MARMAR-276393 format. One line per field, with one value per atom (N, C-alpha, C): residue in three letters; atom name; y, z, x negated. Coordinates in Angstrom, 3 decimals. Each point is the difference from the previous one (the first is absolute). Layout:
rest [ala/...]
atom [CA/...]
north [Y/...]
up [Z/...]
east [X/...]
This chain:
rest [met/met/met/trp/trp/trp/leu/leu/leu/val/val/val/val/val/val/gly/gly/gly/leu/leu/leu/gly/gly/gly/asn/asn/asn/pro/pro/pro/gly/gly/gly/glu/glu/glu/glu/glu/glu/tyr/tyr/tyr/ala/ala/ala/ala/ala/ala/thr/thr/thr/arg/arg/arg/his/his/his/asn/asn/asn/ala/ala/ala/gly/gly/gly/phe/phe/phe/met/met/met/leu/leu/leu/val/val/val/gly/gly/gly/arg/arg/arg/leu/leu/leu/ala/ala/ala/ala/ala/ala/ala/ala/ala/trp/trp/trp/gly/gly/gly/val/val/val/glu/glu/glu/leu/leu/leu/arg/arg/arg/gly/gly/gly/arg/arg/arg/leu/leu/leu/phe/phe/phe/lys/lys/lys/ala/ala/ala/arg/arg/arg/thr/thr/thr/ala/ala/ala/val/val/val/ala/ala/ala/arg/arg/arg/arg/arg/arg/asp/asp/asp/ala/ala/ala/glu/glu/glu/asp/asp/asp/val/val/val/leu/leu/leu/leu/leu/leu/val/val/val/ala/ala/ala/pro/pro/pro/lys/lys/lys/thr/thr/thr/phe/phe/phe/met/met/met/asn/asn/asn/arg/arg/arg/ser/ser/ser/gly/gly/gly/val/val/val/ser/ser/ser/val/val/val/arg/arg/arg/glu/glu/glu/ala/ala/ala/leu/leu/leu/thr/thr/thr/gly/gly/gly/lys/lys/lys/gly/gly/gly/val/val/val/ala/ala/ala/ala/ala/ala/asp/asp/asp/arg/arg/arg/leu/leu/leu/val/val/val/val/val/val/ala/ala/ala/tyr/tyr/tyr/asp/asp/asp/asp/asp/asp/leu/leu/leu/ala/ala/ala/ile/ile/ile/pro/pro/pro/leu/leu/leu/gly/gly/gly/glu/glu/glu/ile/ile/ile/arg/arg/arg/val/val/val/arg/arg/arg/lys/lys/lys/ser/ser/ser/gly/gly/gly/arg/arg/arg/pro/pro/pro/gly/gly/gly/thr/thr/thr/his/his/his/lys/lys/lys/gly/gly/gly/met/met/met/ile/ile/ile/ser/ser/ser/val/val/val/val/val/val/gly/gly/gly/thr/thr/thr/ile/ile/ile/gly/gly/gly/thr/thr/thr/asp/asp/asp/ala/ala/ala/phe/phe/phe/ala/ala/ala/arg/arg/arg/val/val/val/arg/arg/arg/ile/ile/ile/gly/gly/gly/ile/ile/ile/gly/gly/gly/pro/pro/pro/leu/leu/leu/pro/pro/pro/ala/ala/ala/gly/gly/gly/arg/arg/arg/asp/asp/asp/ala/ala/ala/ala/ala/ala/glu/glu/glu/tyr/tyr/tyr/val/val/val/leu/leu/leu/glu/glu/glu/pro/pro/pro/phe/phe/phe/lys/lys/lys/arg/arg/arg/asp/asp/asp/glu/glu/glu/arg/arg/arg/pro/pro/pro/phe/phe/phe/leu/leu/leu/ala/ala/ala/lys/lys/lys/ser/ser/ser/leu/leu/leu/glu/glu/glu/asp/asp/asp/ala/ala/ala/ala/ala/ala/glu/glu/glu/ala/ala/ala/val/val/val/glu/glu/glu/met/met/met/ile/ile/ile/leu/leu/leu/asp/asp/asp/gly/gly/gly/arg/arg/arg/ile/ile/ile/asp/asp/asp/arg/arg/arg/ala/ala/ala/met/met/met/thr/thr/thr/arg/arg/arg/phe/phe/phe/asn/asn/asn/his/his/his/arg/arg/arg/ile/ile/ile/pro/pro/pro/ala/ala/ala]
atom [N/CA/C/N/CA/C/N/CA/C/N/CA/C/N/CA/C/N/CA/C/N/CA/C/N/CA/C/N/CA/C/N/CA/C/N/CA/C/N/CA/C/N/CA/C/N/CA/C/N/CA/C/N/CA/C/N/CA/C/N/CA/C/N/CA/C/N/CA/C/N/CA/C/N/CA/C/N/CA/C/N/CA/C/N/CA/C/N/CA/C/N/CA/C/N/CA/C/N/CA/C/N/CA/C/N/CA/C/N/CA/C/N/CA/C/N/CA/C/N/CA/C/N/CA/C/N/CA/C/N/CA/C/N/CA/C/N/CA/C/N/CA/C/N/CA/C/N/CA/C/N/CA/C/N/CA/C/N/CA/C/N/CA/C/N/CA/C/N/CA/C/N/CA/C/N/CA/C/N/CA/C/N/CA/C/N/CA/C/N/CA/C/N/CA/C/N/CA/C/N/CA/C/N/CA/C/N/CA/C/N/CA/C/N/CA/C/N/CA/C/N/CA/C/N/CA/C/N/CA/C/N/CA/C/N/CA/C/N/CA/C/N/CA/C/N/CA/C/N/CA/C/N/CA/C/N/CA/C/N/CA/C/N/CA/C/N/CA/C/N/CA/C/N/CA/C/N/CA/C/N/CA/C/N/CA/C/N/CA/C/N/CA/C/N/CA/C/N/CA/C/N/CA/C/N/CA/C/N/CA/C/N/CA/C/N/CA/C/N/CA/C/N/CA/C/N/CA/C/N/CA/C/N/CA/C/N/CA/C/N/CA/C/N/CA/C/N/CA/C/N/CA/C/N/CA/C/N/CA/C/N/CA/C/N/CA/C/N/CA/C/N/CA/C/N/CA/C/N/CA/C/N/CA/C/N/CA/C/N/CA/C/N/CA/C/N/CA/C/N/CA/C/N/CA/C/N/CA/C/N/CA/C/N/CA/C/N/CA/C/N/CA/C/N/CA/C/N/CA/C/N/CA/C/N/CA/C/N/CA/C/N/CA/C/N/CA/C/N/CA/C/N/CA/C/N/CA/C/N/CA/C/N/CA/C/N/CA/C/N/CA/C/N/CA/C/N/CA/C/N/CA/C/N/CA/C/N/CA/C/N/CA/C/N/CA/C/N/CA/C/N/CA/C/N/CA/C/N/CA/C/N/CA/C/N/CA/C/N/CA/C/N/CA/C/N/CA/C/N/CA/C/N/CA/C/N/CA/C/N/CA/C/N/CA/C/N/CA/C/N/CA/C/N/CA/C/N/CA/C/N/CA/C/N/CA/C/N/CA/C/N/CA/C/N/CA/C/N/CA/C/N/CA/C/N/CA/C/N/CA/C/N/CA/C/N/CA/C/N/CA/C/N/CA/C/N/CA/C/N/CA/C/N/CA/C/N/CA/C/N/CA/C/N/CA/C/N/CA/C/N/CA/C/N/CA/C/N/CA/C/N/CA/C/N/CA/C/N/CA/C/N/CA/C/N/CA/C/N/CA/C/N/CA/C]
north [-1.331/1.550/1.361/0.502/1.486/1.143/0.705/1.408/1.077/0.833/1.468/0.507/0.827/1.427/1.278/0.787/1.192/1.080/1.182/0.702/1.211/0.336/1.220/0.455/0.812/0.277/-0.102/-0.722/-0.618/1.459/-0.540/1.368/1.072/-0.114/0.767/1.154/0.928/1.768/-0.669/-0.951/-0.781/-0.589/-0.579/-0.934/0.601/1.227/0.482/0.906/-0.176/0.544/-0.463/0.948/-0.734/-1.277/0.529/-1.175/-1.498/0.028/-1.442/-0.532/0.362/-0.502/-2.114/0.114/-1.385/-1.012/0.555/-0.604/0.576/0.653/0.038/-1.460/-0.069/-0.896/-1.539/0.300/-1.452/-0.344/0.941/-0.199/-0.051/0.566/-0.436/-1.360/-0.670/-1.303/-1.003/0.338/-0.678/-0.368/1.443/0.107/-0.643/-0.037/-1.157/-1.838/0.148/-1.359/-0.571/0.806/0.238/-0.710/0.213/0.526/1.297/0.302/0.838/-0.047/1.101/0.364/0.491/-0.994/0.030/0.339/0.369/0.657/-1.062/-0.634/-0.391/-0.588/-1.264/-0.439/1.408/-0.521/0.446/1.942/0.082/1.894/0.201/-0.577/0.374/-0.732/1.090/-0.607/-1.248/-1.154/-0.934/-1.265/-0.222/-1.011/-1.072/-0.859/-0.682/-0.672/-0.068/-0.159/-1.141/-0.781/-1.386/0.683/-0.378/0.295/-0.948/-0.315/-1.063/-1.534/-0.346/-1.231/0.496/1.253/0.563/0.991/0.162/1.188/1.121/0.906/1.384/1.177/0.233/0.569/1.264/0.723/1.965/0.542/1.068/0.707/1.386/0.264/1.578/0.603/0.114/0.512/0.804/-0.228/0.988/0.557/-0.228/0.757/1.603/1.216/0.895/-0.476/1.361/-0.362/-0.800/1.374/-0.174/-1.542/-0.708/-1.451/-1.250/0.123/-1.147/-0.823/-0.103/-1.172/-0.841/0.345/-1.040/-0.838/0.723/-0.814/-1.065/0.268/-0.474/-1.380/0.398/-0.975/-1.121/0.252/-0.671/-0.804/0.244/-0.849/-0.748/0.577/-1.256/-1.445/1.059/-1.100/-0.822/0.541/-0.710/-1.109/-0.106/-0.694/-0.821/0.774/-1.295/0.330/1.162/0.234/0.997/-0.622/0.698/1.318/1.061/1.410/-0.010/-1.158/-0.351/0.228/-0.198/-0.513/1.435/0.772/1.437/1.216/0.326/1.382/0.853/1.373/0.822/1.292/0.389/1.134/1.659/1.012/1.034/1.781/1.355/0.720/0.620/0.674/0.837/1.434/0.345/1.672/-0.302/-0.452/0.019/-0.483/-0.535/-0.575/0.811/0.499/0.775/-0.526/0.351/-0.825/-0.438/-0.867/-0.466/-1.299/-0.149/-1.156/-0.760/-1.366/-0.470/-0.511/-0.481/-1.023/-1.494/-0.816/-0.908/-0.313/-0.804/-0.175/-1.277/-0.536/-1.758/0.170/1.751/-0.490/1.704/0.539/1.026/0.653/1.243/0.749/0.743/-0.141/1.308/1.266/0.616/1.292/0.551/1.343/1.179/-0.531/-0.906/-0.552/-0.685/0.879/-0.069/-2.146/-0.231/-1.350/-0.667/-0.369/-0.900/-0.078/1.722/-0.328/-1.051/0.240/-1.163/-0.939/-0.697/-1.252/-0.665/0.529/-0.417/-0.099/1.101/-0.029/-1.083/-0.062/-0.920/-1.655/-0.157/-1.288/-0.886/1.262/0.047/-0.827/0.431/-0.339/0.762/0.485/0.598/-0.790/-0.972/-1.144/-0.568/1.060/-0.146/0.699/-0.334/1.442/0.748/0.428/1.501/0.754/0.769/0.760/1.420/0.250/1.930/0.976/0.734/0.112/2.019/0.063/1.902/0.623/1.055/0.828/1.195/0.783/0.526/1.121/0.959/0.364/1.044/0.257/0.806/1.786/0.406/1.061/1.077/1.017/0.810/1.154/-0.455/1.113/-0.856/-1.258/-1.060/-0.461/-0.654/-0.662/-1.364/-0.928/-1.429/-0.813/0.534/-1.196/0.463/1.217/0.789/-0.357/-0.153/-0.196/-1.698/-0.431/-1.681/-0.109/0.614/0.342/0.235/0.455/1.000/-1.143/0.187/-0.803/-0.024/-0.931/0.617/1.150/0.794/1.201/-1.304/0.693/-0.620/-0.202/1.027/-0.185/-0.961/-0.080/-1.218/-1.725/0.059/-1.604/-0.996/0.558/-0.536/-0.568/0.617/-0.389/-0.953/0.300/-1.009/-1.242/0.211/-1.532/-0.723/0.553/-0.681/-0.284/0.497/-0.652/-1.371/0.239/-1.701/-0.998/0.555/-0.906/-0.507/0.716/-0.794/-1.046/0.886/-0.539/-1.252/-0.156/-1.391/-0.839/-0.049/-0.263/-0.564/1.221/-0.606/-1.322/0.836/-1.483/-1.445/0.067/-1.219/-1.241/1.328/-0.831/0.070/0.127/0.191/-2.124/0.454/-1.327/-1.433/1.003/-1.999/0.500/0.365/-0.565/1.342/0.690/1.195/1.219/0.136/1.556/0.720/-1.019/0.610/0.709/-0.669/0.714/1.012/0.067/1.170/0.615/0.166/1.114/0.748/-0.987/0.638/0.487/-0.139/0.500/1.104/0.026/1.684/0.737/-0.232/0.802/0.446/1.275/0.750/1.267/1.251/1.938/-0.408/0.606/0.127/1.139/0.007/1.614/0.530/1.968/1.322/0.269]
up [-0.088/0.387/-0.245/-0.914/0.183/0.650/0.781/0.290/-0.950/-0.517/-0.817/1.017/0.589/0.880/-0.671/0.155/-0.601/1.585/-0.450/1.598/-0.499/1.323/-0.561/1.713/-0.518/1.391/-0.659/1.134/-0.124/-0.316/-0.681/0.637/-1.515/-0.238/-1.376/0.000/0.750/0.349/-0.745/0.142/-0.888/-1.228/-0.265/-1.328/-0.468/-0.735/-1.593/0.497/0.993/0.244/-0.067/-0.136/-0.656/0.532/1.726/1.083/-0.374/-0.961/0.491/-1.462/-0.900/-1.096/0.141/0.965/0.347/-0.048/0.939/-0.224/-1.263/-0.776/-1.229/-1.186/0.204/-0.501/0.808/1.320/0.358/-0.186/-0.607/-0.837/-1.284/-0.118/-1.784/-0.041/0.488/0.218/0.320/0.499/0.698/-1.307/-0.520/-0.797/-1.823/-0.171/-0.862/0.310/1.127/0.575/0.377/-0.044/0.404/1.391/0.965/0.781/1.293/0.922/1.169/0.750/0.470/1.239/1.305/0.579/1.312/1.237/0.907/1.395/1.505/0.511/0.935/0.621/-1.103/0.745/-0.201/1.197/0.346/-0.614/0.909/0.030/-1.777/-0.773/-1.344/-0.490/-1.758/-0.743/-0.344/-0.605/-0.372/-1.636/-0.812/-0.844/-0.018/-0.526/-0.398/-1.744/-0.549/-1.051/-1.204/-0.385/-0.612/-1.328/0.436/-1.609/-0.054/-1.449/-0.323/1.019/0.262/0.802/2.153/0.298/1.244/-0.099/1.725/0.559/0.190/-0.485/0.990/0.394/1.014/1.084/-0.494/-0.330/-0.067/1.838/0.087/1.304/-0.275/0.312/0.269/1.745/0.107/1.666/0.432/1.121/0.599/1.017/0.230/0.958/-0.748/0.961/-1.001/0.040/-1.156/-0.563/0.497/1.312/1.357/0.526/-0.201/0.950/-1.032/-1.312/-1.110/0.549/0.497/0.626/0.098/1.115/0.800/-0.868/-0.821/-0.851/-0.625/-0.391/-0.835/0.605/1.503/0.542/0.556/0.319/0.037/-1.307/-1.169/-0.936/-0.529/0.032/0.494/0.592/0.800/1.535/-0.069/-0.477/-0.105/-1.179/-0.930/-1.316/0.330/0.675/-0.008/-0.881/-1.038/-0.791/0.469/-1.015/0.687/-1.050/0.734/-0.771/-1.106/-0.380/-1.358/-1.135/0.995/-1.064/0.089/0.107/0.195/-1.072/-0.266/-0.636/0.166/0.271/0.543/-0.933/-0.893/-0.575/0.945/-0.779/0.450/-0.362/0.507/-0.790/0.389/-0.963/0.473/-1.145/0.475/0.259/-0.339/-0.128/-0.265/-1.571/-0.730/-1.509/-0.855/-1.144/-0.724/-0.285/0.518/-0.873/-1.365/0.236/-1.694/-0.148/1.139/-0.184/1.427/0.089/1.214/0.037/1.250/0.346/0.457/0.027/0.494/1.145/0.987/0.872/0.118/0.634/0.547/1.622/0.579/1.599/0.130/0.891/0.796/0.681/0.250/1.405/-0.195/0.555/-0.272/-0.401/0.140/-0.058/1.184/-0.743/0.915/-0.140/-0.516/-0.497/1.847/0.360/1.344/-0.340/-0.798/-0.028/-0.294/-0.917/-0.233/1.336/0.744/1.057/1.280/-0.173/0.865/-0.442/-1.235/-0.157/-0.098/0.173/0.388/1.133/1.129/1.104/0.821/-0.923/0.806/-0.292/-1.525/-0.272/0.250/0.559/0.135/-0.902/-1.281/-1.405/-0.816/-1.061/-0.756/-1.801/0.480/-1.079/-0.648/-0.778/-1.052/-1.154/-0.667/-1.302/0.113/-0.662/0.384/-2.177/0.610/-1.456/0.443/-0.606/0.370/-0.948/0.039/-0.701/-0.170/-1.149/0.426/-0.199/1.032/0.144/-0.011/-0.659/-0.003/-1.066/0.275/1.290/0.598/1.178/0.973/-0.430/-0.655/0.161/0.854/-0.699/1.094/0.821/1.391/0.941/-0.003/-0.164/0.695/1.340/0.617/1.067/0.059/-0.281/-0.198/0.922/0.948/0.645/-0.757/0.143/-0.745/-1.719/-0.823/-1.525/-0.091/1.335/-0.559/0.146/1.026/0.547/-1.692/-0.726/-0.690/-1.501/-0.416/-0.954/-1.558/-0.510/-1.269/-1.241/-0.689/-0.754/-1.131/-0.741/-1.670/-1.309/0.268/-0.628/0.319/1.592/0.161/-0.022/-0.021/-0.591/-0.787/-1.174/-1.186/0.744/0.254/0.822/1.081/0.711/1.037/-0.371/-0.913/-0.962/-0.721/-0.109/-0.788/1.205/0.710/1.608/0.534/-0.037/0.649/-1.059/-1.142/-1.174/0.147/0.218/0.346/0.971/0.789/1.538/-0.214/-0.168/-0.354/-0.538/-1.200/-1.158/1.317/0.190/1.186/1.166/0.461/1.064/-0.469/-1.421/-0.468/-0.667/-0.021/-0.194/0.949/1.009/0.974/1.018/-0.405/0.418/-0.771/-0.943/-0.909/0.439/0.574/0.306/-1.153/-0.410/-0.914/0.137/1.400/0.874/-0.515/-0.360/-0.888/-1.408/-0.571/-1.366/0.107/1.236/0.272/0.227/0.628/0.292/-0.848/-1.254/-1.251/-0.662/0.087/-0.997/0.711/1.650/0.399/0.590/-0.135/0.900/-0.638/-0.457/-1.371/0.381/-0.784/0.389/-1.692/0.476/-1.566/-0.457/-1.265/-0.428/-0.078/0.341/-0.113/-0.992]
east [-0.833/0.783/-0.665/0.182/-0.528/0.940/-0.682/0.951/-0.819/1.292/-0.120/0.860/-0.736/0.450/0.148/1.039/-0.003/0.166/-1.167/0.369/0.620/1.414/0.581/0.457/0.733/0.763/1.474/0.885/1.134/1.296/1.200/0.564/0.522/0.856/0.446/-0.814/-0.192/-0.703/-1.723/-0.246/-1.394/0.299/0.862/-0.308/-0.773/0.649/-0.603/-1.436/-0.439/-1.520/-1.390/-0.755/-1.572/-0.251/0.509/-0.890/1.081/0.704/0.642/-0.238/-1.085/-0.213/0.037/-0.777/-0.005/0.682/1.469/1.332/1.020/-0.485/0.612/-1.112/-0.701/-0.957/0.828/0.198/0.819/1.059/0.865/1.318/-0.080/-0.798/0.126/-0.446/-1.279/-0.183/0.748/1.078/1.293/1.177/0.227/0.615/-0.337/-1.132/-0.331/-0.312/0.192/-0.201/1.589/0.734/1.228/0.523/-0.388/-0.082/0.305/0.524/1.082/-0.885/-0.554/-0.726/1.130/-0.089/0.916/-0.549/0.413/-0.476/0.345/-0.984/0.070/-0.876/-0.743/-1.607/-1.280/-1.008/-0.993/-0.052/1.280/0.215/-0.079/0.615/-0.825/1.728/0.090/0.663/-0.679/0.442/-0.645/0.451/-0.361/0.396/-1.075/0.360/-0.645/0.042/-0.744/0.147/-0.914/0.234/-0.948/-0.513/-1.128/-0.706/-1.090/0.257/-0.887/-0.307/1.102/-0.097/-0.509/-0.109/-0.343/0.596/0.022/1.107/-1.054/1.169/-0.863/1.621/-1.183/0.994/-0.399/0.878/0.137/0.580/-0.138/-0.831/0.059/1.531/0.021/0.361/-1.301/-0.043/1.021/0.929/1.098/-0.621/-0.665/-1.165/-0.531/-0.034/-1.092/-1.282/0.093/-1.591/-1.208/0.144/-1.250/-0.044/1.219/-0.090/0.156/-0.129/-0.010/-0.572/-1.070/-0.930/0.708/1.632/0.820/0.442/0.708/0.678/-0.614/-1.231/-1.028/-0.569/-0.417/-0.602/1.674/0.978/0.933/0.440/-0.522/0.475/-1.038/-1.229/-1.211/0.189/-0.118/0.441/1.101/0.878/1.371/0.400/-0.658/-0.479/-0.991/-1.160/-1.261/-0.865/0.063/-0.991/-1.201/-1.189/-1.180/0.026/-0.599/-0.091/-0.882/-0.484/-0.572/1.303/0.910/1.196/1.257/-0.621/0.562/-0.063/1.280/-0.965/1.196/-1.186/1.028/0.039/0.897/-0.018/0.470/-0.271/-0.084/-0.408/0.485/0.066/-1.548/-1.009/-0.990/-0.464/-0.233/0.110/-1.937/-0.465/-1.648/0.074/1.366/0.304/1.168/-0.832/1.199/1.125/0.971/1.636/-0.091/0.685/-0.028/-1.271/-0.804/-1.237/0.215/-0.584/0.146/-2.018/0.307/-1.171/-0.121/-0.795/0.472/-1.354/0.124/-1.324/0.395/-1.534/0.816/-0.281/-0.691/-0.085/-0.250/-0.647/-0.521/0.891/-0.528/-0.107/1.512/1.044/1.075/0.124/-1.346/0.141/0.831/0.861/0.379/1.943/-0.168/1.195/0.778/1.042/0.502/0.505/1.115/0.524/-1.171/-1.152/-0.947/-0.739/-0.449/-0.616/0.959/1.075/0.857/-0.345/0.618/-0.347/-1.803/-0.831/-1.160/-0.715/1.234/-0.783/1.511/0.538/1.165/-0.418/-0.159/-0.051/-1.855/-0.861/-1.114/-1.032/0.479/-1.580/0.722/-1.174/0.380/-0.343/0.318/-0.669/1.257/0.671/1.703/-0.048/0.688/0.001/0.796/-0.340/1.108/-0.016/1.497/0.136/0.217/-0.169/-0.357/0.358/1.440/1.038/-0.456/-0.924/-0.137/1.495/-0.192/0.698/-0.369/-1.460/-0.211/-0.437/-1.573/-0.216/1.338/-0.648/0.689/-0.594/1.454/-0.463/-0.595/-0.716/-1.188/1.072/-0.327/0.972/0.690/1.065/0.427/-0.591/1.225/-0.138/0.397/-1.122/-0.008/1.217/0.308/1.089/1.484/0.375/1.032/-0.039/-1.099/-0.244/0.815/-0.141/0.140/1.217/0.703/1.673/0.699/-0.912/1.016/0.431/1.644/0.182/-0.905/-0.181/-0.833/1.008/-0.610/0.727/0.525/0.675/0.614/-1.322/-0.874/-1.094/-0.976/-0.363/-0.644/0.566/1.518/0.120/-0.025/-0.625/-0.559/-1.046/-0.596/-1.532/-0.202/1.003/0.607/0.313/1.426/-0.381/-1.198/-0.385/-1.539/-0.739/-0.126/-0.706/0.505/1.317/0.805/-0.179/0.413/-0.237/-1.301/-1.114/-1.288/-0.339/0.504/-0.205/1.035/0.702/0.684/-0.721/-0.522/-0.768/-1.425/-0.198/-1.226/0.088/1.403/0.530/0.031/0.594/-0.300/-1.282/-0.161/-1.763/-0.706/-0.024/-0.344/0.420/1.225/0.551/-0.586/-0.058/-0.445/-1.309/-1.185/-1.184/-0.251/-0.301/-0.527/-0.213/-0.562/0.009/-1.286/-1.081/-0.992/0.067/0.890/0.560/0.992/0.962/0.629/-0.659/-1.355/-0.303/-0.967/-0.461/-0.809/1.391/1.398/0.838/0.412/0.257/0.778/-1.380/-1.070/-0.695/-0.879/0.507/-0.677/0.736/-0.392/0.951/0.012/1.179/0.448/-0.303/-0.731/-0.728/0.887/-0.314/0.674/0.098]
């Protein structure tokens, strides 16, 4: 079994915000795989999808971003899944909107959700898909900016990011993370 976790904040007021790009990806995967996210298990909305003779648990934590690790730990423990079978998707201001990055492991940086996940599960040795929402406009507060909805002219770039992120997750689940990194970890020419 694999766990694919999308980070975000619960509630309608946050649904379309930049900080919920991880939730958006998990929702997209659920729709593509014909399952519905429901909520009770592991302090999250979850769905189990059958993919190539293997189960994938999709997880959208109902804890707020800063406590995402609690939900991830409960899901890993509850399903008996090791961290090397975990993929976490989340927004990243350091990556331009319209781009993604794939990593096998690494420190959480300044992302509060990732700080919570790494700190709570006790390892950073898991795959992640970082969905670009940047750059942060000059003079803007990052904490406020990530809680704003995407503007109309940004939505096509978001759609491209989510399409690429969904493909990257599929590649990771197929054991092709190196190929996903080669394909997606580049800058789009200006």
